[in-house]
Backbone as numpy.savetxt, mean C-alpha at the origin, in Angstrom:
# Nx Ny Nz CAx CAy CAz Cx Cy Cz
33.49 -9.56 -30.34 32.65 -8.39 -30.34 33.55 -7.15 -30.34
33.25 -6.23 -31.22 34.08 -5.04 -31.34 33.67 -4.00 -30.29
34.51 -3.02 -30.14 34.24 -1.95 -29.18 32.99 -1.17 -29.58
32.77 -1.05 -30.87 31.58 -0.33 -31.35 30.30 -1.09 -30.99
30.33 -2.41 -31.15 29.17 -3.24 -30.78 28.91 -3.17 -29.29
29.98 -3.20 -28.50 29.82 -3.10 -27.05 29.23 -1.76 -26.65
29.66 -0.68 -27.29 29.13 0.64 -27.00 27.65 0.72 -27.34
27.22 0.11 -28.46 25.81 0.10 -28.85 24.97 -0.67 -27.84
25.50 -1.81 -27.38 24.77 -2.59 -26.39 24.62 -1.82 -25.09
25.69 -1.16 -24.68 25.65 -0.39 -23.45 24.63 0.74 -23.57
24.60 1.41 -24.70 23.63 2.48 -24.93 22.20 1.95 -24.90
21.98 0.79 -25.48 20.62 0.24 -25.51 20.14 -0.13 -24.12
21.04 -0.52 -23.24 20.66 -0.88 -21.88 20.42 0.36 -21.03
21.22 1.37 -21.20 21.13 2.55 -20.34 20.14 3.59 -20.83
19.55 3.42 -22.00 18.62 4.42 -22.53 17.21 4.29 -21.97
16.91 3.21 -21.28 15.56 2.99 -20.79 15.30 3.84 -19.56
14.29 4.70 -19.64 13.92 5.55 -18.52 12.41 5.42 -18.33
12.03 4.98 -17.15 10.61 4.86 -16.85 10.23 6.03 -15.95
9.40 6.89 -16.46 8.95 8.03 -15.68 7.50 7.83 -15.31
7.19 8.20 -14.10 5.81 8.14 -13.64 5.32 9.56 -13.44
4.09 9.80 -13.85 3.52 11.11 -13.64 3.06 11.22 -12.20
3.20 12.40 -11.65 2.82 12.67 -10.28 1.48 13.39 -10.29
0.48 12.79 -9.67 -0.84 13.37 -9.61 -0.95 14.12 -8.28
-0.84 15.43 -8.32 -0.83 16.25 -7.11 -2.14 16.15 -6.35
-3.25 16.10 -7.05 -4.54 16.04 -6.35 -4.69 14.72 -5.58
-4.21 13.63 -6.17 -4.29 12.34 -5.49 -3.37 12.32 -4.26
-2.21 12.93 -4.39 -1.29 13.01 -3.27 -1.87 13.85 -2.14
-2.53 14.94 -2.50 -3.14 15.81 -1.49 -4.26 15.07 -0.75
-5.08 14.32 -1.50 -6.15 13.53 -0.89 -5.57 12.49 0.07
-4.48 11.85 -0.34 -3.86 10.84 0.51 -3.31 11.45 1.78
-2.69 12.60 1.67 -2.15 13.27 2.85 -3.27 13.70 3.79
-4.36 14.18 3.23 -5.50 14.57 4.05 -6.07 13.35 4.76
-6.18 12.25 4.06 -6.69 11.02 4.67 -5.78 10.54 5.80
-4.48 10.69 5.63 -3.55 10.28 6.67 -3.65 11.19 7.90
-3.91 12.46 7.68 -4.05 13.37 8.80 -5.34 13.11 9.57
-6.39 12.75 8.86 -7.68 12.50 9.50 -7.73 11.12 10.15
-7.06 10.15 9.55 -7.13 8.76 10.00 -6.74 8.56 11.47
-5.65 9.14 11.97 -5.31 8.90 13.38 -6.40 9.40 14.33
-7.06 10.50 13.99 -8.11 11.02 14.85 -9.29 10.05 14.87
-9.67 9.53 13.72 -10.78 8.59 13.64 -10.42 7.28 14.34
-9.18 6.84 14.18 -8.74 5.60 14.81 -8.72 5.70 16.32
-8.35 6.85 16.84 -8.30 7.04 18.28 -9.69 6.94 18.90
-10.69 7.48 18.23 -12.04 7.43 18.78 -12.60 6.01 18.76
-12.25 5.22 17.73 -12.77 3.86 17.68 -12.08 2.97 18.71
-10.83 3.26 19.04 -10.12 2.46 20.04 -10.73 2.71 21.42
-11.03 3.96 21.71 -11.57 4.29 23.01 -13.05 3.93 23.11
-13.66 3.58 22.01 -15.07 3.24 22.01 -15.37 1.87 22.60
-14.36 1.14 23.06 -14.58 -0.14 23.71 -14.66 -1.31 22.75
-14.26 -1.14 21.52 -14.28 -2.26 20.58 -13.16 -3.21 20.90
-13.34 -4.47 20.49 -12.31 -5.46 20.76 -11.08 -5.20 19.88
-9.94 -5.63 20.36 -8.69 -5.45 19.62 -8.68 -6.39 18.42
-8.23 -5.89 17.28 -8.17 -6.69 16.06 -6.72 -6.98 15.76
-6.38 -8.26 15.68 -5.01 -8.63 15.35 -4.94 -8.94 13.85
-3.82 -8.60 13.27 -3.62 -8.85 11.84 -2.40 -9.75 11.66
-2.43 -10.52 10.61 -1.34 -11.44 10.31 -0.14 -10.68 9.74
1.03 -10.96 10.28 2.24 -10.32 9.78 2.51 -10.72 8.33
2.11 -11.94 7.97 2.27 -12.39 6.58 1.40 -11.56 5.64
0.16 -11.27 6.07 -0.72 -10.45 5.25 -0.16 -9.04 5.10
0.39 -8.50 6.19 1.00 -7.17 6.14 2.17 -7.19 5.15
2.98 -8.23 5.22 4.15 -8.34 4.33 3.73 -8.43 2.87
2.64 -9.15 2.59 2.16 -9.26 1.21 1.74 -7.88 0.69
0.97 -7.15 1.49 0.50 -5.84 1.06 1.67 -4.87 0.87
2.61 -4.88 1.81 3.77 -3.98 1.71 4.58 -4.29 0.47
4.81 -5.56 0.18 5.64 -5.90 -0.98 4.92 -5.68 -2.30
3.63 -5.97 -2.35 2.90 -5.85 -3.61 2.51 -4.42 -3.95
2.09 -3.65 -2.95 1.59 -2.30 -3.22 2.57 -1.20 -2.83
3.68 -1.59 -2.23 4.72 -0.65 -1.83 4.15 0.47 -0.95
3.45 0.07 0.10 2.93 1.01 1.09 3.63 0.71 2.41
3.48 1.60 3.37 4.11 1.38 4.67 3.37 0.30 5.44
4.01 -0.23 6.46 3.39 -1.26 7.29 2.16 -0.72 8.01
2.23 0.55 8.43 1.09 1.16 9.12 -0.14 1.21 8.23
0.04 1.60 6.98 -1.07 1.66 6.02 -1.63 0.25 5.79
-0.74 -0.72 5.65 -1.18 -2.10 5.42 -1.97 -2.64 6.62
-1.47 -2.37 7.83 -2.16 -2.84 9.03 -3.53 -2.18 9.17
-3.60 -0.89 8.89 -4.88 -0.17 8.98 -5.89 -0.75 7.99
-5.44 -1.00 6.76 -6.33 -1.57 5.75 -6.80 -2.96 6.16
-5.91 -3.75 6.74 -6.30 -5.09 7.18 -7.29 -5.04 8.33
-7.09 -4.11 9.26 -8.03 -3.97 10.38 -9.42 -3.57 9.88
-9.45 -2.62 8.95 -10.74 -2.20 8.40 -11.40 -3.33 7.62
-10.61 -4.08 6.89 -11.14 -5.20 6.11 -11.64 -6.31 7.02
-10.97 -6.52 8.15 -11.40 -7.54 9.10 -12.78 -7.20 9.64
-13.02 -5.94 9.92 -14.34 -5.52 10.40 -15.41 -5.73 9.33
-15.05 -5.54 8.07 -16.01 -5.68 6.98 -16.35 -7.13 6.69
-15.35 -8.01 6.63 -15.60 -9.40 6.22 -16.05 -10.27 7.38
-15.80 -9.87 8.60 -16.21 -10.67 9.74 -15.16 -11.68 10.15
-15.49 -12.41 11.21 -14.56 -13.41 11.75 -14.52 -14.66 10.88
-13.37 -15.30 10.88 -13.23 -16.56 10.18 -12.84 -16.44 8.72
-12.93 -15.25 8.16 -12.58 -15.06 6.76 -11.30 -14.24 6.67
-10.53 -14.46 5.63 -9.29 -13.73 5.44 -9.56 -12.32 4.90
-9.05 -11.31 5.57 -9.29 -9.94 5.13 -8.32 -9.47 4.06
-7.37 -10.32 3.65 -6.32 -9.90 2.73 -6.89 -9.39 1.40
-7.79 -10.14 0.79 -8.35 -9.74 -0.50 -9.11 -8.42 -0.39
-9.89 -8.26 0.68 -10.65 -7.03 0.87 -9.72 -5.84 1.11
-8.64 -6.05 1.86 -7.69 -4.98 2.12 -6.96 -4.57 0.84
-6.54 -5.54 0.06 -5.88 -5.24 -1.21 -6.83 -4.47 -2.14
-8.07 -4.93 -2.21 -9.05 -4.27 -3.07 -9.27 -2.82 -2.63
-9.40 -2.58 -1.32 -9.65 -1.22 -0.85 -8.47 -0.31 -1.10
-7.24 -0.83 -0.97 -6.06 0.00 -1.23 -5.88 0.29 -2.72
-6.23 -0.65 -3.55 -6.08 -0.44 -4.99 -7.10 0.55 -5.49
-8.32 0.44 -5.00 -9.40 1.33 -5.44 -9.18 2.76 -4.95
-8.67 2.91 -3.76 -8.51 4.27 -3.19 -7.40 5.05 -3.82
């Protein structure tokens, strides 16, 4: 392989740039939701509801697949657990709610 061929291959590999557009309105909505969420969560905790435990494996799946923080994943799983009820896995409902939002 000649130096010219090597240079062309190197250029073809390094020319790929994936840019994502930044949606400011969506980011603002997300930040607002994060600011409001702790206040809403605090009132539900003091309301005497039972503690909801979430699976660390489910949290890990959500964090790796959707690239969100562990806190966001745990919150989504807790909310999904309340929606689907006992005995059912809240993972699908939590993933669906995070993708839609």
